[in-house]
Every structure is written in C-alpha cells, then in structure tokens.
SEFIVEX-797370 format. One record per residue (C-alpha): residue number from 1; residue in one letter; y, x, z. Coordinates in Angstrom, 2 decimals. Layout:
ATOM / NUM / A / Y / X / Z
...
END
This chain:
ATOM / 1 / M / -35.06 / 45.23 / -82.90
ATOM / 2 / I / -36.77 / 46.15 / -86.20
ATOM / 3 / A / -39.80 / 47.48 / -84.30
ATOM / 4 / S / -40.04 / 44.23 / -82.36
ATOM / 5 / L / -39.87 / 42.20 / -85.56
ATOM / 6 / H / -42.55 / 44.33 / -87.18
ATOM / 7 / S / -44.76 / 44.00 / -84.13
ATOM / 8 / A / -44.43 / 40.21 / -84.05
ATOM / 9 / H / -45.12 / 40.00 / -87.79
ATOM / 10 / S / -48.16 / 42.27 / -87.52
ATOM / 11 / R / -49.64 / 40.20 / -84.70
ATOM / 12 / G / -49.24 / 37.06 / -86.80
ATOM / 13 / C / -50.84 / 38.67 / -89.85
ATOM / 14 / E / -53.74 / 40.23 / -87.96
ATOM / 15 / S / -54.63 / 36.92 / -86.37
ATOM / 16 / G / -54.64 / 35.19 / -89.75
ATOM / 17 / K / -51.98 / 32.73 / -88.58
ATOM / 18 / R / -48.86 / 31.75 / -90.41
ATOM / 19 / Y / -45.97 / 33.86 / -89.18
ATOM / 20 / R / -43.26 / 31.83 / -87.49
ATOM / 21 / W / -39.64 / 32.85 / -87.20
ATOM / 22 / G / -39.19 / 31.54 / -83.65
ATOM / 23 / S / -39.33 / 35.00 / -82.07
ATOM / 24 / S / -36.86 / 36.40 / -84.61
ATOM / 25 / I / -34.43 / 33.56 / -84.03
ATOM / 26 / T / -34.66 / 34.24 / -80.30
ATOM / 27 / M / -33.95 / 37.94 / -80.82
ATOM / 28 / V / -30.97 / 37.33 / -83.09
ATOM / 29 / S / -29.50 / 34.56 / -80.98
ATOM / 30 / G / -29.93 / 36.73 / -77.88
ATOM / 31 / L / -27.31 / 39.12 / -79.26
ATOM / 32 / P / -23.68 / 38.79 / -78.16
ATOM / 33 / R / -21.79 / 36.14 / -80.13
ATOM / 34 / Q / -20.90 / 37.54 / -83.49
ATOM / 35 / R / -20.04 / 36.77 / -87.09
ATOM / 36 / V / -23.25 / 36.11 / -89.03
ATOM / 37 / L / -23.99 / 35.60 / -92.71
ATOM / 38 / D / -27.24 / 33.76 / -93.35
ATOM / 39 / F / -27.84 / 35.04 / -96.90
ATOM / 40 / G / -30.09 / 32.68 / -98.86
ATOM / 41 / C / -30.05 / 30.17 / -96.01
ATOM / 42 / G / -32.12 / 27.50 / -97.74
ATOM / 43 / K / -31.58 / 24.26 / -95.88
ATOM / 44 / G / -29.70 / 26.03 / -93.09
ATOM / 45 / E / -32.19 / 25.85 / -90.22
ATOM / 46 / L / -31.40 / 29.32 / -88.88
ATOM / 47 / S / -27.67 / 28.87 / -89.55
ATOM / 48 / R / -27.60 / 25.65 / -87.56
ATOM / 49 / Q / -29.46 / 27.20 / -84.62
ATOM / 50 / L / -27.21 / 30.27 / -84.49
ATOM / 51 / A / -24.03 / 28.18 / -84.72
ATOM / 52 / A / -25.27 / 25.96 / -81.89
ATOM / 53 / Q / -25.57 / 29.08 / -79.75
ATOM / 54 / G / -21.96 / 30.05 / -80.37
ATOM / 55 / H / -22.22 / 32.49 / -83.27
ATOM / 56 / S / -19.69 / 32.12 / -86.08
ATOM / 57 / V / -21.95 / 31.55 / -89.09
ATOM / 58 / V / -21.57 / 31.40 / -92.84
ATOM / 59 / A / -24.58 / 29.71 / -94.44
ATOM / 60 / Y / -24.83 / 30.96 / -98.04
ATOM / 61 / D / -27.26 / 29.84 / -100.71
ATOM / 62 / P / -26.52 / 29.92 / -104.44
ATOM / 63 / D / -28.95 / 27.08 / -105.24
ATOM / 64 / P / -26.78 / 24.20 / -106.53
ATOM / 65 / A / -29.44 / 21.71 / -105.42
ATOM / 66 / L / -28.62 / 22.59 / -101.80
ATOM / 67 / A / -24.84 / 22.20 / -102.01
ATOM / 68 / G / -24.74 / 18.67 / -100.58
ATOM / 69 / R / -27.17 / 19.47 / -97.79
ATOM / 70 / L / -25.25 / 22.60 / -96.83
ATOM / 71 / A / -21.92 / 20.77 / -96.83
ATOM / 72 / S / -23.35 / 18.30 / -94.31
ATOM / 73 / L / -24.01 / 21.18 / -91.89
ATOM / 74 / A / -20.38 / 22.31 / -91.70
ATOM / 75 / S / -18.89 / 22.52 / -88.22
ATOM / 76 / P / -16.25 / 24.58 / -86.41
ATOM / 77 / T / -18.78 / 27.42 / -86.02
ATOM / 78 / L / -20.66 / 26.96 / -89.32
ATOM / 79 / I / -19.08 / 27.37 / -92.74
ATOM / 80 / T / -21.12 / 26.81 / -95.89
ATOM / 81 / A / -20.88 / 28.61 / -99.22
ATOM / 82 / T / -22.67 / 28.26 / -102.55
ATOM / 83 / D / -20.87 / 31.20 / -104.15
ATOM / 84 / F / -21.11 / 34.80 / -102.93
ATOM / 85 / V / -17.37 / 35.44 / -103.35
ATOM / 86 / Q / -16.73 / 32.34 / -101.23
ATOM / 87 / A / -19.19 / 33.65 / -98.58
ATOM / 88 / L / -17.48 / 37.06 / -98.53
ATOM / 89 / A / -14.09 / 35.45 / -97.87
ATOM / 90 / D / -15.10 / 35.19 / -94.21
ATOM / 91 / G / -16.61 / 38.68 / -94.02
ATOM / 92 / P / -17.39 / 41.37 / -93.40
ATOM / 93 / F / -20.05 / 40.31 / -90.92
ATOM / 94 / D / -21.52 / 41.84 / -87.78
ATOM / 95 / L / -24.96 / 40.65 / -88.83
ATOM / 96 / V / -26.40 / 39.61 / -92.19
ATOM / 97 / V / -29.77 / 37.86 / -92.11
ATOM / 98 / C / -31.79 / 37.63 / -95.32
ATOM / 99 / R / -35.18 / 35.99 / -94.89
ATOM / 100 / R / -37.60 / 34.61 / -97.44
ATOM / 101 / V / -35.37 / 35.76 / -100.28
ATOM / 102 / V / -36.49 / 39.18 / -101.51
ATOM / 103 / C / -40.09 / 38.02 / -101.88
ATOM / 104 / L / -38.89 / 35.68 / -104.65
ATOM / 105 / L / -37.05 / 38.31 / -106.68
ATOM / 106 / D / -37.96 / 40.79 / -109.38
ATOM / 107 / H / -36.90 / 44.43 / -108.99
ATOM / 108 / A / -33.56 / 44.14 / -110.82
ATOM / 109 / D / -32.52 / 41.06 / -108.85
ATOM / 110 / M / -33.59 / 42.75 / -105.61
ATOM / 111 / L / -31.25 / 45.67 / -106.32
ATOM / 112 / G / -28.41 / 43.22 / -106.88
ATOM / 113 / V / -29.14 / 41.43 / -103.60
ATOM / 114 / A / -29.29 / 44.76 / -101.75
ATOM / 115 / A / -25.81 / 45.60 / -103.06
ATOM / 116 / Q / -24.52 / 42.17 / -101.98
ATOM / 117 / L / -26.00 / 42.60 / -98.50
ATOM / 118 / R / -24.26 / 45.97 / -98.15
ATOM / 119 / R / -20.93 / 44.49 / -99.27
ATOM / 120 / A / -21.22 / 41.68 / -96.73
ATOM / 121 / V / -21.90 / 43.70 / -93.57
ATOM / 122 / K / -19.41 / 45.67 / -91.48
ATOM / 123 / R / -19.85 / 49.43 / -91.50
ATOM / 124 / E / -21.26 / 49.29 / -87.96
ATOM / 125 / G / -23.04 / 45.98 / -88.57
ATOM / 126 / R / -26.71 / 45.13 / -88.99
ATOM / 127 / V / -28.74 / 43.70 / -91.85
ATOM / 128 / L / -32.00 / 41.96 / -91.03
ATOM / 129 / V / -34.23 / 41.51 / -94.08
ATOM / 130 / A / -37.59 / 39.78 / -93.92
ATOM / 131 / V / -39.93 / 41.08 / -96.59
ATOM / 132 / C / -42.96 / 38.97 / -97.38
ATOM / 133 / H / -46.25 / 40.86 / -97.56
ATOM / 134 / P / -47.83 / 39.98 / -100.94
ATOM / 135 / G / -51.15 / 39.20 / -99.28
ATOM / 136 / F / -49.53 / 36.56 / -97.10
ATOM / 137 / A / -46.92 / 35.21 / -99.53
ATOM / 138 / P / -48.71 / 31.84 / -100.01
ATOM / 139 / W / -48.38 / 31.27 / -96.26
ATOM / 140 / I / -44.59 / 31.52 / -96.20
ATOM / 141 / A / -44.18 / 28.02 / -97.59
ATOM / 142 / T / -42.42 / 26.11 / -94.83
ATOM / 143 / S / -40.42 / 22.92 / -94.68
ATOM / 144 / E / -37.35 / 25.14 / -95.00
ATOM / 145 / A / -38.50 / 26.31 / -98.44
ATOM / 146 / Q / -39.66 / 22.93 / -99.72
ATOM / 147 / P / -37.51 / 20.36 / -101.55
ATOM / 148 / D / -35.79 / 17.89 / -99.28
ATOM / 149 / T / -37.82 / 14.71 / -99.77
ATOM / 150 / A / -36.05 / 12.82 / -96.99
ATOM / 151 / A / -32.94 / 12.45 / -99.14
ATOM / 152 / K / -34.81 / 10.47 / -101.82
END
C-alpha cells in the first residue's frame, strides 16, 4: 500500500499537478471494515467518507475552532474527539490515518505526534502518514485545510 501511495504521489508531483487524495481514500476504504482513527481530521472529509463505507471511525482534531463542525458529523459509525485522551478511549485502532499534519509541525512536535500515533494503533495495525514535500507544500492548501466560510 505504501508503494502505491508513493507512486500516486510521485505521478502527481512530476506532472506539476496538485496531488489529490482520491486514490488514497479509495485504497483505504477498499480495506475490510475496521476501526480507524483519522488523526488531525480537519473538517472530517476523510472521516465522513470512511464512515459512510462502514468503517468505525474516530475523527480527532485538537483545533478548538473545529469542535462544532466535528460534532455535527457524529453518527453511529463516526465518533468525534477534540482531545487525544478522548480519541484513545475508543482505541486501539486497526488503522490510523494522519494526513496534512506533520508538514505543519516543527521537529519536537513531530516527535510527540509520532508517539501519539504509536499509542493509538494496535500492535498489528497500520499507520498511514502523508508527508508533504517542501517543494510542493504551497499546493496542499485545499478546502479541507481552509477556514469554514460557509458557517459565517
């Protein structure tokens, strides 16, 4: 799976196009139904899609500005959390997805996140981390990462 992700990312970068997560969502959602933690879920786009496909999802983001938006996503297959301890209450997880997070962190914070990811995943589980290439970082800005202007 990691090789496929790298290949898709490389094709997007070589062509000079913005990389889209559609292929990654397809790969993850193609896995058997499992317990998933979407670590740093932003507005919950991936969480919502995985829950709709039958995965049991915890959407976690510590940003207090997203608390209301995340709460509105809650469903029988999607639990939201704004505190890591709260997110871990439903773990450990078969799969932990962390995308568009580590590219925003300094080294010390990245080490802390790595430790949290390890704590959240089952021993035989998987962690999928998307690392932003510095040369393409300005292109990662998506509607998912932008403030929610519709709520105003």
